[in-house]
C-alpha positions in Angstrom: -20.1 8.6 7.0 -16.2 7.4 6.7 -15.5 8.1 3.3 -17.2 11.5 2.4 -14.7 12.6 4.9 -12.4 10.8 3.3 -12.7 12.5 0.3 -12.8 16.2 1.9 -9.0 15.3 1.9 -8.6 15.1 -1.5 -5.3 17.5 -2.9 -3.7 16.9 0.0 -0.8 15.2 -1.5 -0.7 18.4 -4.0 -2.0 15.8 -7.1 -4.3 18.2 -9.4 -7.4 17.3 -11.3 -5.7 16.7 -14.5 -3.2 14.6 -13.3 -5.9 12.1 -12.1 -6.2 10.0 -15.1 -2.3 9.4 -14.8 -2.4 8.7 -11.7 -5.1 6.2 -12.3 -3.4 4.6 -15.1 -0.5 4.1 -13.3 -2.3 2.7 -10.4 -3.8 -0.1 -13.0 -0.9 -0.5 -14.6 1.5 -1.4 -11.5 -1.5 -3.3 -9.3 -3.5 -4.6 -10.9 -6.7 -6.0 -9.7 -7.0 -9.9 -9.3 -8.5 -13.0 -8.3 -7.3 -15.1 -5.6 -3.0 -14.8 -6.2 -0.1 -15.6 -3.6 1.5 -12.2 -3.0 5.5 -11.9 -3.0 7.4 -8.8 -1.1 10.1 -7.8 0.9 9.7 -4.1 2.3 12.0 -1.9 3.5 12.1 1.0 5.8 14.6 3.7 4.8 15.7 6.8 6.8 14.2 9.8 4.5 13.1 11.1 1.3 17.0 11.3 0.5 17.0 7.7 0.1 14.0 7.5 -2.4 16.0 9.9 -4.5 18.9 7.8 -4.4 17.0 4.8 -5.0 15.0 7.3 -8.3 18.7 7.7 -9.4 19.8 3.8 -9.0 16.4 2.8 -11.0 17.2 4.9 -13.8 20.9 3.8 -14.6 18.8 -0.1 -13.9 16.7 1.7 -17.4 13.9 1.1 -14.8 10.6 1.6 -16.2 8.4 4.7 -14.6 4.8 4.0 -14.2 4.1 7.0 -12.4 2.7 8.2 -8.9 -0.8 7.8 -7.2 -2.4 8.7 -3.5 -3.8 6.1 -1.5 -6.2 6.6 0.9 -6.2 3.1 3.1 -9.7 1.9 5.3 -8.7 -0.8 7.7 -11.6 -2.9 8.6 -12.5 -5.2 11.7 -14.3 -8.5 11.1 -17.9 -8.8 12.5 -16.6 -12.8 13.5 -14.0 -15.4 14.4 -14.0 -16.2 10.6 -12.7 -12.8 9.5 -10.2 -12.3 12.3 -7.0 -14.2 10.6 -8.0 -12.0 7.2 -7.0 -8.2 6.5 -9.3 -6.4 5.0 -8.9 -3.0 2.7 -10.4 -0.5 1.2 -8.2 1.6 -0.5 -9.5 4.7 -2.5 -7.0 6.7 -5.7 -6.7 10.7 -5.2 -9.5 10.7 -3.3 -12.1 7.9 -4.8 -14.9 7.4 -5.9 -12.9 4.3 -7.6 -10.8 2.2 -5.4 -9.7 -1.6 -5.0 -11.0 -3.3 -2.3 -8.3 -6.2 -0.9 -8.6 -9.4 1.6 -4.7 -10.9 2.6 -4.9 -14.0 4.4 -2.1 -14.9 6.9 2.0 -14.0 6.2 4.5 -16.7 5.5 8.4 -15.3 5.7 10.8 -17.4 3.7 14.7 -15.7 3.8 12.7 -12.3 4.1 10.2 -12.5 2.1 6.8 -12.5 3.1 3.8 -14.6 0.8 0.4 -14.6 1.4 -2.6 -15.2 -0.2 -4.5 -11.9 -1.6 -7.6 -11.3 -3.5 -8.5 -8.0 -4.7 -11.8 -6.3 -6.8 -11.8 -3.5 -8.4 -15.0 -0.7 -6.5 -16.7 1.7 -8.7 -18.1 3.6 -6.0 -16.2 3.6 -2.8 -19.2 4.7 -1.0 -21.9 1.8 -2.0 -18.9 -0.6 -1.1 -18.2 0.8 2.5 -22.4 0.8 3.3 -22.6 -2.5 2.0 -19.3 -3.7 4.5 -20.6 -1.8 7.2 -24.1 -3.5 6.2 -22.6 -6.8 6.1 -21.1 -6.0 10.0 -17.4 -4.5 9.1 -16.2 -1.4 10.8 -13.8 0.9 9.9 -11.1 0.4 13.0 -8.6 3.2 10.8 -7.7 4.7 7.8 -3.8 5.8 6.3 -2.6 7.5 3.9 0.0 6.9 1.0 2.4 8.0 -1.6 3.5 5.5 -4.2 6.0 6.2 -7.0 6.3 2.8 -8.5 8.3 1.2 -11.3 9.6 -2.0 -13.0 12.7 -3.7 -12.9 13.1 -6.7 -14.1 10.1 -8.2 -13.9 9.3 -6.7 -10.6 7.2 -3.4 -8.9 9.4 -1.6 -7.3 7.4 1.6 -5.2 8.8 4.1 -3.3 6.4 4.8 -0.2 5.6 7.4 1.9 3.2 7.3 5.0 3.0 9.9 7.5 5.0 6.6 9.4 8.1 7.0 7.5 9.6 6.3 4.4 9.9 2.8 3.3 10.4 0.5 -0.6 9.2 -2.5 -1.2 9.8 -4.8 -4.3 7.2 -7.4 -5.0 7.1 -9.9 -8.1 8.3 -13.8 -8.1 10.2 -15.2 -5.2 13.1 -16.4 -7.9 13.4 -13.0 -8.9 12.7 -9.6 -6.1 16.0 -10.8 -4.0 18.2 -10.4 -6.8 16.3 -7.1 -7.0 16.2 -5.6 -4.4 20.2 -6.3 -3.9 20.8 -4.3 -7.5 18.9 -1.5 -5.1 21.3 -2.0 -2.5 19.0 -3.3 -0.1 19.6 -6.5 2.0 16.7 -9.0 2.1 17.6 -9.7 5.9 16.8 -6.7 6.2 13.6 -6.8 5.2 10.8 -5.3 7.6 8.3 -8.6 8.3 5.2 -5.5 9.5 2.6 -5.1 7.1 1.6 -1.0 6.0 -1.4 -1.8 8.3 0.5 -2.5 10.9 2.6 -0.3 10.9 0.3 3.1 10.3 -2.0 1.2 13.4 1.5 1.9 15.9 1.5 5.4 14.6 -1.6 6.3 15.0 -1.2 4.8 18.7 2.3 6.7 19.5 0.0 10.0 18.3 -2.9 9.2 20.2 -0.6 8.1 23.4 1.3 11.5 23.3 -1.6 13.6 22.5 -3.1 12.1 26.2 0.3 13.4 27.7 -0.3 16.7 26.7 
């Protein structure tokens, strides 16, 4: 089973069992599972870890509230029919599981660089059972990727410093009326926000690695 294989990687980010409750609390404070809603975000790619350190310093100077860190293992699914092609379905495991969040996102629209789309989330107590259920319904895991996230709260917006195998990123999520100002306070230009989702970025990175491997 795919999730069992992923759970075997627990600890790869260096988070011990004693910190798991802290990470769980940080995750649920920063990203409460919710009914259908509109997600509004700005995502930026930064050159490297030094940029995360610089932004952490800026956030402290702005008296932002540090919420904590956690690690995700993201399973991206392909749906069984045409009705699922416009919706991305993702199962996120926190620090290896077994708990997680099932997220469905609709097509995105863009306003002044902000990505806006419908999002529905459901808390999952048993990721193994959820994976079995999705597979029984005809969904299949297309690929997976890891993400390390540090979360801050700034003026009502969630600011996350994200590390993927594909690179370093910053997300600012919240109200469409406030996230542009929050981004500018961090020295980020909304016009330079990237449009791709993490799933798209991770898939492109995985495809590049496979192509490189075949050349050897």
